[in-house]
Each structure stands twice: as structure tokens, then as C-alpha cells.
C-alpha positions as YAML, in Angstrom:
chain: A
units: angstrom
residues:
- id: 1
  name: MET
  ca: [-122.00, -189.58, 24.12]
- id: 2
  name: LYS
  ca: [-120.52, -186.08, 24.50]
- id: 3
  name: GLN
  ca: [-120.83, -183.77, 21.56]
- id: 4
  name: TYR
  ca: [-118.43, -180.93, 20.81]
- id: 5
  name: LEU
  ca: [-118.64, -177.52, 19.22]
- id: 6
  name: TYR
  ca: [-115.60, -176.45, 17.22]
- id: 7
  name: THR
  ca: [-115.00, -172.88, 16.13]
- id: 8
  name: LEU
  ca: [-112.21, -171.92, 13.75]
- id: 9
  name: TYR
  ca: [-110.81, -168.44, 14.42]
- id: 10
  name: LYS
  ca: [-109.05, -167.50, 11.23]
- id: 11
  name: GLN
  ca: [-106.11, -165.16, 10.99]
- id: 12
  name: ASP
  ca: [-107.93, -163.19, 8.30]
- id: 13
  name: GLY
  ca: [-110.44, -162.05, 10.93]
- id: 14
  name: THR
  ca: [-113.27, -164.42, 10.02]
- id: 15
  name: ILE
  ca: [-114.84, -167.07, 12.24]
- id: 16
  name: GLU
  ca: [-116.20, -170.42, 11.08]
- id: 17
  name: VAL
  ca: [-118.43, -172.52, 13.34]
- id: 18
  name: LEU
  ca: [-118.10, -176.17, 12.41]
- id: 19
  name: PRO
  ca: [-120.98, -178.66, 12.70]
- id: 20
  name: ILE
  ca: [-121.56, -180.26, 16.12]
- id: 21
  name: SER
  ca: [-119.59, -183.51, 16.24]
- id: 22
  name: LYS
  ca: [-117.87, -186.10, 18.35]
- id: 23
  name: LYS
  ca: [-114.45, -185.15, 19.72]
- id: 24
  name: LYS
  ca: [-112.10, -184.58, 16.80]
- id: 25
  name: SER
  ca: [-108.92, -186.60, 16.47]
- id: 26
  name: PHE
  ca: [-105.57, -184.90, 15.99]
- id: 27
  name: ASN
  ca: [-105.59, -186.17, 12.39]
- id: 28
  name: GLU
  ca: [-108.82, -184.23, 11.79]
- id: 29
  name: MET
  ca: [-107.37, -181.14, 13.47]
- id: 30
  name: TYR
  ca: [-104.20, -181.37, 11.35]
- id: 31
  name: LYS
  ca: [-106.40, -181.04, 8.25]
- id: 32
  name: ILE
  ca: [-108.49, -178.19, 9.67]
- id: 33
  name: LEU
  ca: [-105.42, -176.23, 10.80]
- id: 34
  name: ASN
  ca: [-103.33, -177.28, 7.79]
- id: 35
  name: CYS
  ca: [-100.40, -178.32, 9.99]
- id: 36
  name: GLU
  ca: [-98.34, -181.30, 11.13]
- id: 37
  name: THR
  ca: [-97.89, -180.54, 14.82]
- id: 38
  name: ILE
  ca: [-100.54, -179.21, 17.20]
- id: 39
  name: GLU
  ca: [-100.11, -177.24, 20.39]
- id: 40
  name: VAL
  ca: [-102.58, -176.20, 23.08]
- id: 41
  name: ILE
  ca: [-102.79, -172.41, 23.27]
- id: 42
  name: PRO
  ca: [-102.42, -171.11, 26.87]
- id: 43
  name: SER
  ca: [-105.62, -169.60, 28.24]
- id: 44
  name: ALA
  ca: [-103.86, -166.26, 28.92]
- id: 45
  name: TYR
  ca: [-104.32, -165.56, 25.19]
- id: 46
  name: TYR
  ca: [-108.07, -166.31, 25.17]
- id: 47
  name: PRO
  ca: [-110.49, -163.43, 24.74]
- id: 48
  name: ASP
  ca: [-112.61, -162.64, 27.80]
- id: 49
  name: GLY
  ca: [-115.65, -164.86, 28.15]
- id: 50
  name: PHE
  ca: [-114.29, -168.01, 26.51]
- id: 51
  name: GLY
  ca: [-114.92, -170.06, 29.66]
- id: 52
  name: ASN
  ca: [-113.83, -173.68, 29.98]
- id: 53
  name: VAL
  ca: [-112.54, -174.49, 26.49]
- id: 54
  name: THR
  ca: [-109.37, -175.72, 24.80]
- id: 55
  name: VAL
  ca: [-107.80, -173.91, 21.86]
- id: 56
  name: TYR
  ca: [-105.44, -175.63, 19.44]
- id: 57
  name: GLY
  ca: [-102.98, -174.13, 16.98]
- id: 58
  name: ASP
  ca: [-100.05, -175.00, 14.77]
- id: 59
  name: GLU
  ca: [-97.01, -175.69, 16.97]
- id: 60
  name: GLU
  ca: [-94.74, -174.54, 14.13]
- id: 61
  name: GLY
  ca: [-96.96, -171.65, 13.00]
- id: 62
  name: ARG
  ca: [-94.21, -169.04, 13.33]
- id: 63
  name: PHE
  ca: [-92.11, -170.88, 10.74]
- id: 64
  name: ASN
  ca: [-94.83, -170.38, 8.10]
- id: 65
  name: SER
  ca: [-94.24, -166.99, 6.50]
- id: 66
  name: ASN
  ca: [-97.89, -166.90, 5.36]
- id: 67
  name: ASN
  ca: [-99.09, -166.78, 8.98]
- id: 68
  name: LYS
  ca: [-99.79, -163.54, 10.78]
- id: 69
  name: ARG
  ca: [-101.10, -162.50, 14.19]
- id: 70
  name: ASN
  ca: [-104.53, -163.91, 14.94]
- id: 71
  name: PRO
  ca: [-106.74, -160.86, 15.62]
- id: 72
  name: HIS
  ca: [-109.23, -162.77, 17.76]
- id: 73
  name: PHE
  ca: [-106.78, -163.46, 20.59]
- id: 74
  name: LYS
  ca: [-105.01, -161.32, 23.17]
- id: 75
  name: VAL
  ca: [-101.55, -159.90, 22.74]
- id: 76
  name: LEU
  ca: [-99.59, -160.22, 25.98]
- id: 77
  name: LYS
  ca: [-97.01, -157.65, 26.99]
- id: 78
  name: GLY
  ca: [-93.54, -158.94, 27.85]
- id: 79
  name: SER
  ca: [-90.93, -157.30, 30.01]
- id: 80
  name: PRO
  ca: [-87.87, -156.23, 27.99]
- id: 81
  name: LYS
  ca: [-86.14, -155.50, 31.31]
- id: 82
  name: LEU
  ca: [-86.35, -159.23, 32.03]
- id: 83
  name: GLY
  ca: [-85.06, -160.08, 28.56]
- id: 84
  name: GLU
  ca: [-88.53, -160.93, 27.23]
- id: 85
  name: LEU
  ca: [-89.96, -159.98, 23.87]
- id: 86
  name: PRO
  ca: [-92.10, -156.81, 24.05]
- id: 87
  name: GLU
  ca: [-95.19, -158.72, 22.86]
- id: 88
  name: TRP
  ca: [-96.36, -162.32, 22.84]
- id: 89
  name: ASP
  ca: [-99.12, -163.32, 20.46]
- id: 90
  name: THR
  ca: [-100.72, -166.19, 18.58]
- id: 91
  name: VAL
  ca: [-100.33, -166.70, 14.84]
- id: 92
  name: GLY
  ca: [-102.26, -168.60, 12.22]
- id: 93
  name: ASP
  ca: [-105.71, -170.13, 12.45]
- id: 94
  name: LEU
  ca: [-106.83, -171.41, 15.85]
- id: 95
  name: LEU
  ca: [-109.43, -174.06, 16.68]
- id: 96
  name: LYS
  ca: [-111.58, -173.75, 19.81]
- id: 97
  name: GLU
  ca: [-113.04, -176.95, 21.25]
- id: 98
  name: GLU
  ca: [-115.87, -176.89, 23.77]
- id: 99
  name: VAL
  ca: [-118.41, -179.39, 25.05]
- id: 100
  name: TYR
  ca: [-121.70, -178.77, 23.29]
- id: 101
  name: LYS
  ca: [-124.42, -177.92, 25.80]
- id: 102
  name: GLY
  ca: [-127.29, -177.72, 23.35]
- id: 103
  name: ASN
  ca: [-127.76, -173.96, 23.52]
- id: 104
  name: LYS
  ca: [-125.74, -172.76, 20.52]
...
């Protein structure tokens, strides 16, 4: 059975590595992320070197005034000339999921 490594990248700048486990259900992730709806974070926001992982966050994170930019992830530059916001970022705590390979 596959085992997974989950790492919680907190918006306060800390990182918490969770115990190796089976694949977490969305109900478990809701509790970890303290949210009701989960979204997959696009890989363009991932720091260099993340590799083949999936990162989850709160789909409605921007509606929570307690959330702020997650310092662990990239800030993408938009094009105001194209009507885009000047910056695109991630907010709140984010949960990285990767297959455990026995070397961490």
C-alpha cells in the first residue's frame, strides 16, 4: 500500500511535517486546513524543487480576513496591460501531498 508524506506550509512562516500515512481523505484535509472547500494549487506557485507533488489549499481562503499571503510559495506577476492583477499569490495554510519514498 502506498504511503504519503504530508507537509503543512503555514502562513505564519512555519512548516509542519505530518506523520507518514495512507492517502488522506478530503474530510481529513478539511480539518488540517480548517476549511470547507479544497482547491488544488497550480504548480506555477510551487517553490523550485518541489517535484511531482500536489498542494491543497482553502478554495475560499481569500474570504477569510485572518488569512495572509503564504510566504513559502511564489508570487506570480500579472500584466495590468491585459487587465490582470499586478500580483497573484496563495493565501492561508497549504498542504503538500507526496508519495513517501522512504528517504525522508
